C-alpha positions in Angstrom: 13.2 3.6 -11.1 11.1 0.5 -10.3 8.2 -0.4 -8.1 5.4 2.0 -9.1 3.2 -0.8 -10.4 0.2 -3.1 -9.9 0.4 -6.7 -8.7 1.6 -8.0 -12.1 5.1 -8.0 -13.7 5.7 -5.8 -16.8 5.7 -7.2 -20.3 9.1 -8.8 -21.0 9.7 -6.8 -24.1 8.9 -3.3 -22.7 10.8 -1.1 -20.4 9.2 2.3 -19.6 10.9 5.2 -17.8 9.3 7.7 -15.5 7.3 10.7 -16.9 8.6 14.2 -17.0 6.3 17.2 -16.7 7.4 19.8 -19.3 4.8 22.6 -18.5 4.8 25.1 -21.4 7.8 23.6 -23.2 7.5 23.9 -27.0 10.5 21.7 -28.0 12.0 18.4 -26.7 15.3 16.8 -27.5 16.3 13.2 -26.7 19.9 12.4 -26.3 21.7 9.1 -25.6 25.4 8.3 -25.0 25.0 5.1 -27.1 22.9 3.9 -30.0 19.3 2.9 -29.1 16.7 0.9 -31.0 12.9 0.8 -30.7 12.7 3.9 -28.4 9.5 5.8 -28.3 8.9 9.2 -26.8 5.3 9.6 -25.6 4.0 13.2 -25.7 0.9 13.8 -23.7 -1.2 16.9 -24.1 -3.6 17.3 -21.1 -4.4 21.0 -21.9 -7.1 20.3 -24.4 -4.9 22.0 -27.1 -4.6 25.3 -25.2 -1.1 24.9 -24.0 -0.1 24.2 -20.5 0.7 27.8 -19.5 -2.5 29.2 -20.9 -4.6 26.4 -19.4 -3.1 26.9 -15.9 -4.5 30.4 -15.7 -8.0 29.2 -16.6 -8.1 26.2 -14.2 -10.6 26.5 -11.3 -8.1 24.6 -9.2 -6.1 27.8 -8.9 -8.7 28.9 -6.5 -8.9 26.5 -3.6 -12.1 27.8 -2.1 -14.2 26.6 -5.1 -12.9 23.0 -5.0 -15.4 20.1 -4.5 -14.4 17.9 -1.5 -14.5 14.1 -1.4 -16.9 12.4 1.0 -17.7 10.8 3.4 -16.2 12.9 6.2 -15.2 10.6 9.1 -13.7 12.0 12.3 -10.8 9.5 12.7 -7.6 10.5 14.5 -7.1 14.2 14.6 -10.0 14.7 12.2 -10.3 14.3 8.4 -8.4 16.9 6.5 -10.0 18.4 3.4 -9.5 16.0 0.5 -10.2 17.4 -3.0 -12.5 15.1 -5.0 -11.1 13.2 -7.9 -13.6 14.8 -10.3 -11.9 18.2 -9.7 -8.8 17.2 -11.6 -10.1 14.4 -13.8 -12.7 16.7 -15.3 -14.4 13.8 -17.1 -11.2 12.9 -19.0 -9.7 10.3 -16.7 -12.1 7.4 -16.3 -10.7 4.1 -14.7 -10.5 1.1 -17.0 -12.2 -1.3 -14.5 -13.8 -1.3 -11.1 -11.3 -1.0 -8.3 -9.8 -3.8 -6.2 -9.8 -3.7 -2.4 -7.4 -5.0 0.1 -6.5 -3.9 3.7 -4.7 -0.9 5.0 -1.9 -2.1 7.3 0.7 0.5 6.5 1.3 3.5 4.2 3.9 4.2 1.6 5.2 7.7 0.9 6.3 8.6 -2.7 7.4 11.5 -4.8 6.3 11.9 -8.4 9.6 13.2 -9.8 8.0 16.3 -11.4 9.7 19.7 -11.4 8.9 21.6 -8.1 8.2 25.1 -9.4 4.7 24.5 -10.6 1.8 26.9 -10.3 -1.4 25.9 -8.4 -3.4 26.0 -11.7 -1.0 23.5 -13.3 -1.7 20.8 -10.8 -4.9 19.3 -12.4 -3.0 18.9 -15.7 -0.1 17.4 -13.9 -2.4 14.8 -12.3 -4.1 14.1 -15.6 -0.7 13.6 -17.2 0.3 11.1 -14.5 -3.0 9.3 -15.1 -2.5 9.2 -18.8 1.1 7.8 -18.4 -0.1 5.2 -15.9 -3.2 4.3 -17.8 -2.1 4.3 -21.4 1.7 4.0 -21.4 2.1 1.7 -18.4 -1.2 -0.1 -19.2 -2.6 0.2 -15.6 -6.3 0.5 -14.7 -6.0 3.9 -13.2 -3.6 6.4 -11.7 -1.4 4.4 -9.4 -1.4 6.5 -6.2 -4.3 6.6 -3.7 -3.6 10.3 -2.7 -1.5 13.1 -4.0 -0.3 16.1 -2.0 0.9 19.3 -3.8 3.4 21.9 -2.6 0.5 24.2 -1.6 -0.7 21.6 1.0 -3.7 20.5 -1.0 -4.7 16.8 -0.8 -6.2 15.2 -3.8 -8.1 11.9 -4.1 -6.2 10.0 -6.8 -7.2 6.4 -7.6 -10.9 5.9 -7.7 -12.7 3.6 -5.2 -13.4 5.7 -2.1 -11.2 7.7 0.2 -12.4 5.7 3.2 -11.9 2.4 1.6 -8.8 0.1 1.4 -8.4 0.7 -2.4 -5.6 -1.4 -3.9 -3.4 1.0 -5.9 -0.5 0.5 -8.3 2.0 2.3 -6.1 4.1 -0.4 -4.5 4.4 -3.6 -6.5 4.2 -6.6 -4.2 2.5 -4.7 -1.4 -0.6 -2.9 -2.9 -3.1 -5.2 -1.2 -1.8 -4.3 2.3 -1.1 -0.6 2.0 -2.2 2.9 1.0 0.0 5.2 -1.1 0.5 8.9 -0.8 2.6 10.8 -3.3 4.0 14.3 -2.9 3.9 16.1 -6.2 7.5 17.1 -7.1 11.1 15.8 -6.7 12.7 15.6 -3.3 16.1 14.0 -3.9 18.0 17.2 -2.9 15.3 19.6 -1.5 12.7 19.1 1.2 9.0 19.3 0.7 7.2 22.5 1.5 6.0 23.2 5.0 2.4 23.2 3.7 2.9 19.8 2.0 4.6 18.4 5.1 1.6 19.5 7.3 -0.9 18.1 4.8 1.0 14.8 4.5 1.1 14.3 8.2 -2.6 15.2 8.6 -3.6 12.8 5.9 -1.5 9.9 7.2 -2.9 10.5 10.8 -6.4 10.4 9.5 -6.1 7.5 7.0 -4.1 5.2 9.3 -6.3 5.9 12.3 -9.5 5.2 10.3 -8.1 1.7 9.7 -6.8 1.2 13.2 -3.1 1.4 12.3 -0.5 3.1 14.4 2.0 5.6 13.0 5.1 4.1 14.5 6.5 0.7 14.8 6.7 -2.0 12.2 4.4 -4.5 10.5 5.1 -7.9 8.9 3.6 -8.3 5.5 3.9 -11.0 2.8 5.4 -10.1 -0.6 2.6 -10.8 -3.2 4.1 -13.1 -5.8 2.2 -11.3 -8.6 4.2 -8.1 -7.9 7.4 -9.6 -6.5 9.2 -8.5 -9.7 9.4 -5.0 -8.2 10.2 -6.0 -4.6 13.6 -5.9 -2.9 12.5 -9.2 -1.3 11.5 -12.5 -2.9 8.0 -13.7 -3.5 6.1 -14.8 -0.4 8.8 -13.5 1.9 7.6 -12.2 5.2 9.0 -8.7 5.4 9.1 -6.3 8.4 8.4 -2.7 7.2 7.7 0.6 9.0 4.0 1.4 9.4 4.9 4.6 7.5 7.5 3.5 4.9 9.3 5.1 2.1 8.8 3.4 -1.2 12.4 2.4 -1.3 12.0 0.4 1.9 10.1 -2.3 0.0 10.8 -1.9 -3.8 13.9 -1.4 -6.0 13.6 2.4 -6.3 15.1 5.6 -4.9 11.6 7.0 -4.2 10.7 9.2 -2.4 14.0 10.9 -2.8 16.9 11.2 -0.3 15.7 14.3 1.5 12.0 13.3 1.8 13.1 9.8 2.9 15.3 11.4 5.6 12.2 13.4 6.9 10.2 10.2 7.5 11.3 9.7 11.1 10.1 13.1 12.1 6.9 12.7 10.0 6.1 9.4 11.9 6.6 11.2 15.2 4.2 14.0 14.3 1.6 11.6 13.0 1.9 9.7 16.3 1.4 13.0 18.1 -1.7 13.8 16.0 -3.2 10.3 16.5 -1.8 8.8 19.6 -4.5 6.2 20.3 -6.7 5.3 17.2 -9.8 3.3 17.4 -9.7 -0.3 15.9 -12.7 -2.1 14.5 -12.9 -5.8 13.6 -15.4 -7.9 11.7 -15.6 -11.6 11.5 -18.0 -14.5 10.9 -18.2 -16.9 13.7 -20.3 -19.5 15.5 -22.7 -17.5 17.7 -21.6 -16.9 21.3 -25.2 -17.5 22.6 -25.4 -19.7 25.7 -21.7 -19.2 26.4 -20.6 -21.1 23.2 -17.2 -19.7 22.3 -16.8 -18.2 18.8 -14.7 -19.8 16.2 -13.9 -17.0 13.8 -13.1 -17.2 10.1 -11.2 -14.0 9.6 -10.4 -12.3 6.3 -6.9 -12.7 4.9 -4.5 -9.9 4.8 -6.1 -8.6 1.6 -9.6 -8.6 3.2 -10.9 -11.4 0.9 -12.2 -14.0 3.4 -15.0 -16.1 2.1 -17.8 -17.2 4.4 -19.6 -20.6 4.1 -23.2 -20.1 3.1 -24.8 -22.7 5.3 -25.7 -23.0 9.0 -26.3 -20.5 11.8 -23.6 -17.9 11.8 -23.0 -14.6 13.5 -21.3 -11.4 12.5 -19.3 -10.1 15.4 -16.5 -7.7 16.1 -14.6 -5.8 18.7 -14.2 -2.0 19.1 -11.2 -0.9 21.1 -8.6 1.8 21.3 -5.1 0.9 20.1 -3.9 0.6 23.7 -6.5 -2.2 24.3 -9.1 0.0 26.1 -12.6 -1.4 25.0 -15.1 1.1 23.6 -18.4 0.4 25.3 -21.9 1.5 24.3 -20.7 2.7 20.9 -22.8 2.4 17.7 -21.5 0.0 15.0 -23.0 0.2 11.5 -22.8 -2.9 9.2 -22.5 -1.6 5.7 -22.6 -3.2 2.2 -20.4 -1.7 -0.5 -21.9 -0.7 -3.9 -19.6 0.4 -6.7 -20.6 2.1 -10.0 -18.9 3.9 -12.8 -15.9 1.7 -12.3 -15.2 3.1 -8.8 -15.9 6.8 -9.5 -19.0 6.4 -7.4 -18.9 4.2 -4.2 -21.6 4.1 -1.6 -22.0 2.2 1.6 -25.5 1.1 2.5 -26.2 0.4 6.2 -28.0 -2.9 6.5 -27.9 -3.4 10.3 -26.7 -1.7 13.5 -25.3 -3.0 16.7 -24.1 -1.5 20.0 -20.9 -2.6 21.8 -21.1 -4.1 25.3 -18.9 -3.3 28.2 -16.0 -5.3 26.7 -16.3 -3.5 23.4 -17.9 -6.5 21.6 -21.0 -6.8 19.5 -22.8 -9.6 17.7 -25.5 -10.0 15.1 -27.1 -13.3 13.9 -26.6 -14.0 10.2 -29.5 -16.1 9.1 -29.6 -17.5 5.5 -32.7 -16.5 3.5 -33.7 -19.2 1.0 -31.2 -21.0 -1.2 -27.6 -19.8 -1.2 -26.5 -18.6 -4.6 -23.1 -17.6 -6.0 -23.6 -14.0 -5.3 -21.5 -12.4 -2.6 -21.4 -8.9 -1.0 -18.7 -7.0 0.7 -19.5 -5.9 4.3 -17.6 -3.7 6.7 -18.1 -2.5 10.2 -18.1 1.3 10.7 -18.0 3.1 14.0 -18.8 6.7 13.2 -17.0 7.9 16.3 -18.1 9.5 19.5 -16.9 11.3 22.7 -13.4 10.0 23.5 -13.0 7.8 20.4 -12.6 8.3 16.7 -14.2 6.8 13.7 -13.0 3.4 12.5 -13.6 0.9 9.7 -12.9 -2.8 9.7 -11.2 -4.9 7.1 -13.9 -5.8 4.5 -15.4 -9.2 4.7 -17.1 -11.1 1.8 -20.3 -12.9 2.7 -23.2 -14.6 0.9 -25.8 -12.1 -0.4 -28.7 -14.1 1.0 -28.3 -13.4 4.7 -30.5 -11.5 7.2 -29.0 -9.8 10.2 -30.6 -9.4 13.5 -29.5 -8.7 17.1 -28.3 -11.8 18.9 -30.6 -11.3 21.9 -34.2 -12.2 22.9 -35.2 -8.6 22.3 -36.7 -7.6 18.9 -34.2 -6.0 16.6 -34.0 -2.2 16.6 -34.8 -2.1 12.8 -36.0 -4.6 10.2 -33.7 -7.3 9.2 -31.8 -6.7 6.0 -33.1 -8.0 2.7 -30.7 -9.8 0.3 -28.4 -7.4 -1.5 -29.3 -6.6 -5.1 
């Protein structure tokens, strides 16, 4: 199976198969129909020496009520489902190698992990740690590849570090990681369906996550195959590919994932996600010439991976639009301009609000972005967040990279509602 990978081709002299969860197995035998050379079998113990079966009974994750939940909680779409925080399964033993990368969520991929399906609730943390170890140390990736994992009991787990509300670039769909989020269902679904609890959780998660980023559940989106990960793709580097907004991994990469049965369930899953979130809120953020005195804006939008750079000089304005997916403007709504701060290589991510705006009758807002002192090389990532309100859900914009020496103020003659932001530190 191919395609679960970051945006980089594998080493030419290494081919690595998929992991197999063995639970409490005490003996392993490897067979081949022909002679093999240089084969290694990686055995991973994530039970701290206790044995998988014994460890499963002692795991706190066997008792769902005691699990820590990830934050923040943002009421997008039908509402945010409970998402179990990464620390609940990582337990201090699964640190990322580097800080996360960020892109933009324009679609979602559905995966299966190809583990046996008959696992106990208490085995799940060890299974997630085993996937992490395989991805991190055998594959050589920076972290576990998936953004989220759903188990057969309907529990949703935060997987790759970097923030559940952020467009974290995973290593789950080579060639497409910078434009997608990836959800894996724990188990193998080539010949059996996922559980009803897992199905409901998957639909709820997709409805929330896609709505938060202003993405519809149905229809298609055209994305570019990233050359760095094109090795895994069914399509050539830089090709413009039309994919379902909720896609199976096999739609894009050379793999059978997420299994024939789960793949066959995707049309019904899309329809249910559409029912749960029929009209998401969409937020935009761009740097433009101010629209004061009727001067039209000339935006400099971020690229599809959210990495637009902003020129440091001259009078600029941050502006954006808040609307429902059907084009209805959201008026008189609060918009928070937030700067991202990442620590512990993505295990701790905070968003600091540095300015606020309110949308006008057309759903638009604008803040002057005035340089403070000399422009340096430092940059900061900003996003626009609408926390939601009556008749509309929460939404976040694609992140925008700007100089760290700007001050933001309302683009009117009235004094700003709060002090202008100091340079990010």
